[in-house]
C-alpha positions as CSV (number, residue, x, y, z in Angstrom):
1,M,29.8,3.7,-23.6
2,K,28.2,4.5,-20.3
3,K,24.5,5.5,-20.5
4,T,23.5,8.9,-19.1
5,G,20.4,9.8,-17.2
6,N,18.2,7.5,-15.3
7,R,15.7,4.7,-16.0
8,L,12.3,5.9,-17.1
9,S,10.5,4.0,-14.2
10,K,12.8,5.6,-11.7
11,I,12.2,9.1,-13.1
12,L,8.5,8.7,-12.9
13,A,8.6,7.5,-9.3
14,A,10.9,10.4,-8.4
15,A,8.4,12.8,-10.0
16,G,5.6,11.4,-7.8
17,V,3.7,9.8,-10.7
18,A,3.4,6.4,-8.9
19,S,5.5,3.8,-7.1
20,R,8.3,2.2,-9.2
21,R,6.2,-0.9,-9.7
22,A,3.1,1.1,-10.7
23,S,5.2,3.3,-13.0
24,E,6.4,0.2,-14.8
25,E,2.8,-0.8,-15.3
26,L,2.0,2.6,-16.8
27,I,4.9,2.1,-19.2
28,F,3.9,-1.4,-20.1
29,S,0.3,-0.3,-20.9
30,G,1.5,2.4,-23.3
31,Q,0.6,5.4,-21.2
32,V,4.0,7.0,-21.3
33,Q,5.7,9.0,-24.1
34,V,9.3,10.1,-24.4
35,N,9.9,12.9,-27.0
36,G,6.5,12.2,-28.6
37,V,7.0,8.4,-28.9
38,V,5.2,5.8,-26.8
39,V,7.8,3.8,-24.8
40,F,7.1,0.3,-23.4
41,T,10.5,-0.3,-21.7
42,P,10.9,0.8,-18.1
43,Q,14.7,0.5,-18.4
44,T,14.8,3.2,-21.1
45,F,17.3,5.9,-20.0
46,V,16.0,9.5,-20.0
47,T,17.2,12.8,-18.7
48,L,14.8,15.3,-17.1
49,G,15.2,18.8,-18.7
50,K,16.5,17.2,-21.9
51,D,13.9,14.6,-22.8
52,Q,10.2,15.5,-22.9
53,I,8.2,12.9,-20.8
54,K,4.5,12.7,-20.7
55,V,2.1,10.4,-18.8
56,N,-1.4,10.3,-20.3
57,G,-0.6,13.5,-22.1
58,S,0.6,15.4,-18.9
59,L,4.1,16.7,-19.0
60,I,6.5,15.6,-16.2
61,H,8.5,18.6,-15.1
62,G,10.8,17.1,-12.5
63,E,10.9,15.8,-8.9
64,E,8.2,16.9,-6.6
65,K,8.7,17.8,-3.0
66,K,8.3,14.4,-1.2
67,V,5.3,14.2,1.1
68,Y,4.3,11.4,3.5
69,Y,0.8,11.0,5.1
70,I,-0.8,8.5,7.5
71,L,-4.5,7.9,6.6
72,N,-7.2,6.1,8.6
73,K,-8.9,4.7,5.4
74,P,-12.7,4.8,5.5
75,H,-14.9,1.9,4.4
76,G,-15.9,1.9,0.7
77,Y,-12.7,3.5,-0.8
78,I,-10.4,1.7,-3.1
79,C,-6.6,2.0,-3.4
80,S,-6.1,2.9,-7.0
81,N,-5.2,5.9,-9.1
82,K,-7.3,4.6,-12.0
83,R,-10.7,6.4,-12.2
84,L,-13.5,3.8,-12.2
85,E,-17.1,4.8,-12.6
86,G,-19.0,4.9,-9.4
87,K,-15.9,4.1,-7.3
88,K,-14.5,6.3,-4.5
89,L,-10.7,6.5,-4.5
90,V,-8.4,7.0,-1.5
91,I,-6.6,9.8,-3.3
92,D,-9.9,11.7,-3.5
93,L,-9.5,12.4,0.2
94,F,-6.3,14.4,-0.7
95,Q,-7.7,16.6,-3.4
96,S,-6.8,19.8,-1.6
97,M,-3.1,18.8,-1.7
98,H,-2.6,19.2,-5.4
99,Q,0.0,16.6,-5.7
100,R,0.4,13.3,-7.6
101,L,-0.2,10.9,-4.6
102,F,-0.6,7.1,-4.4
103,T,-1.1,4.6,-1.7
104,V,1.7,2.4,-0.4
105,G,0.3,-1.1,-0.9
106,R,-3.4,-1.7,-0.7
107,L,-6.3,-2.3,1.6
108,D,-9.5,-3.7,0.0
109,R,-12.6,-1.6,-0.3
110,D,-14.2,-3.1,2.9
111,T,-11.1,-2.8,5.1
112,T,-10.4,0.3,7.0
113,G,-7.3,1.6,8.9
114,L,-3.7,2.5,8.5
115,L,-2.6,3.4,5.0
116,I,0.5,5.3,4.0
117,V,0.0,7.8,1.1
118,T,2.9,9.5,-0.5
119,N,4.5,10.7,-3.8
120,D,7.8,9.1,-3.1
121,G,8.1,5.9,-5.2
122,H,11.5,4.9,-3.8
123,F,10.1,5.1,-0.2
124,A,7.0,3.1,-1.2
125,Q,9.1,0.4,-2.9
126,K,11.2,-0.1,0.2
127,I,8.1,-0.6,2.3
128,I,6.3,-3.0,0.0
129,H,9.3,-5.1,-0.9
130,P,9.4,-8.5,0.9
131,S,12.9,-7.8,2.2
132,A,11.4,-5.1,4.4
133,N,10.0,-8.0,6.5
134,L,7.4,-5.7,8.0
135,V,4.6,-7.1,10.2
136,K,1.1,-5.7,9.5
137,E,-1.3,-5.9,12.4
138,Y,-5.1,-6.1,11.9
139,L,-8.0,-5.8,14.4
140,V,-10.8,-8.2,13.4
141,K,-14.3,-8.1,14.9
142,T,-16.6,-11.1,14.2
143,F,-20.3,-11.9,14.6
144,Q,-19.5,-15.1,16.5
145,E,-17.6,-15.6,19.8
146,I,-14.0,-16.7,19.0
147,S,-13.0,-20.1,20.4
148,H,-9.6,-21.7,20.9
149,T,-10.4,-23.9,17.9
150,H,-11.0,-20.8,15.7
151,L,-7.6,-19.5,16.8
152,E,-5.9,-22.8,16.0
153,M,-7.5,-22.9,12.5
154,I,-6.4,-19.4,11.7
155,S,-2.9,-20.2,12.9
156,E,-2.7,-23.2,10.7
157,G,-3.0,-21.0,7.6
158,T,-4.6,-21.4,4.2
159,L,-3.8,-21.6,0.6
160,I,-3.6,-18.2,-1.1
161,E,-2.5,-17.6,-4.7
162,G,-0.9,-21.0,-4.8
163,C,1.1,-20.6,-1.5
164,W,0.3,-21.9,1.9
165,I,0.2,-18.8,4.1
166,R,0.4,-18.7,7.9
167,P,-0.1,-15.6,10.1
168,F,2.8,-14.3,12.1
169,K,0.6,-14.1,15.3
170,V,-3.0,-14.5,16.2
171,V,-4.4,-13.3,19.6
172,K,-7.9,-13.2,21.0
173,V,-8.7,-9.7,22.5
174,R,-12.3,-10.1,23.6
175,K,-15.3,-12.3,23.0
176,G,-15.7,-11.4,19.3
177,T,-12.4,-9.5,18.7
178,L,-9.0,-10.8,17.7
179,K,-5.7,-9.4,16.3
180,V,-4.0,-11.0,13.4
181,C,-0.4,-10.2,12.3
182,V,0.9,-11.1,8.9
183,K,4.0,-10.5,6.8
184,E,3.3,-11.8,3.3
185,G,0.7,-9.2,2.2
186,K,-1.3,-11.4,-0.1
187,K,-4.5,-10.0,-1.5
188,R,-7.3,-10.3,1.1
189,E,-5.0,-12.4,3.2
190,V,-6.5,-11.7,6.7
191,R,-10.1,-12.1,5.5
192,L,-9.3,-15.4,3.9
193,L,-7.5,-16.7,7.0
194,V,-10.4,-15.7,9.3
195,E,-13.2,-16.9,7.0
196,K,-11.5,-20.2,6.5
197,A,-11.9,-20.8,10.3
198,G,-15.6,-20.3,9.9
199,L,-15.9,-16.8,11.3
200,Q,-18.0,-14.1,9.8
201,I,-16.2,-10.8,9.8
202,M,-18.1,-7.7,11.1
203,S,-15.2,-5.3,10.6
204,L,-11.5,-5.4,9.7
205,S,-9.0,-2.6,10.3
206,R,-5.3,-2.4,9.9
207,I,-3.8,-0.8,13.0
208,R,0.0,-1.1,12.5
209,I,2.7,-1.5,9.9
210,G,6.1,-2.3,11.4
211,D,6.7,0.2,14.1
212,L,4.1,2.6,12.7
213,S,0.8,2.7,14.5
214,L,-2.5,4.2,13.5
215,G,-3.1,5.8,16.8
216,N,-6.2,8.0,17.3
217,I,-6.6,9.4,13.8
218,P,-10.3,9.6,13.1
219,I,-11.7,7.5,10.2
220,G,-11.3,9.4,6.9
221,S,-8.7,11.8,8.4
222,W,-4.9,11.9,7.9
223,R,-1.8,13.6,9.1
224,E,1.8,14.0,8.0
225,M,4.3,11.5,9.1
226,T,7.1,12.6,11.3
227,S,10.8,12.1,10.4
228,Q,11.1,9.5,13.1
229,E,8.1,7.6,11.8
230,K,9.5,7.6,8.3
231,T,12.7,6.1,9.6
232,S,11.1,3.6,12.0
233,V,8.6,2.1,9.5
234,L,11.5,0.9,7.4
235,G,12.9,-1.1,10.4
236,N,11.9,-4.6,11.2
237,S,9.1,-5.0,13.7
238,K,9.0,-7.6,16.4
239,I,6.0,-8.4,18.5
240,S,6.5,-9.6,22.1
C-alpha cells in the first residue's frame, strides 16, 4: 500500500523549523513528537492538518511563507539555533521578523561576511549539498606580508578531518591581503589552510558564494535576496 503524507524531516523543513539535515538531528535527539509520541525516525510519514506535530513542545501548523536574506555576519556571533549561555546567535539579529529562521551552512564565531538566512529547508539543502559545486570566496588579512612561498604552501593544501583539502584558488591582493576560494566547506577550512602556511590571521570574511556576492551590506545588516539571486546562487560558479 502506498504511504500517504510526507516524511517528517521534509515537513519540518517546509515549515521553516530548520534545514532538512538539522531537522533530522532534532528528530534523532528526541525533540519531535507526533500525536503525543516522541519519534526518532526522520522517514516517518505524517500529514499536516491530520497529525499533530510538535518540536520542543511548539505545535507546527503548516508551511511558512518562504523568506531569504543575505546577512553580513558580525564578529562574535555563532551559527546555531541552540541557545547557549553567554553566546550571541546569528538569528538574534532577526528577532523583529518573527519567523523560524536558520543559517545556510556556517561561519565560525570569528569569521564575518556573507551568510544566507532562510526558513526554506529545501533551498538550504540544495546550497549546502556537495553536488551544488559552489565556490566560496574569502578575503583574508594577515599580520605578516604574504610571500610567494606562503601562496604555494596554501595552494598545496592540508589535512582536514581525515581528507587532504586543497583550495580552488589563492590570489594575493595586497601586501597583507589575499583571497582564498574553496569548494569543500570543511570546518575552519580557510583558517587551517592559511595558518598551516605560517600566517597569522588578522581578519577573515566570506565575500561570495557561487554567483552571490556580499556587496556593500554593512556588518551586522541584512537585506532580502532578489529572485535573480536565489536562482543564480544555485548555479555553478567559475572564477576567471
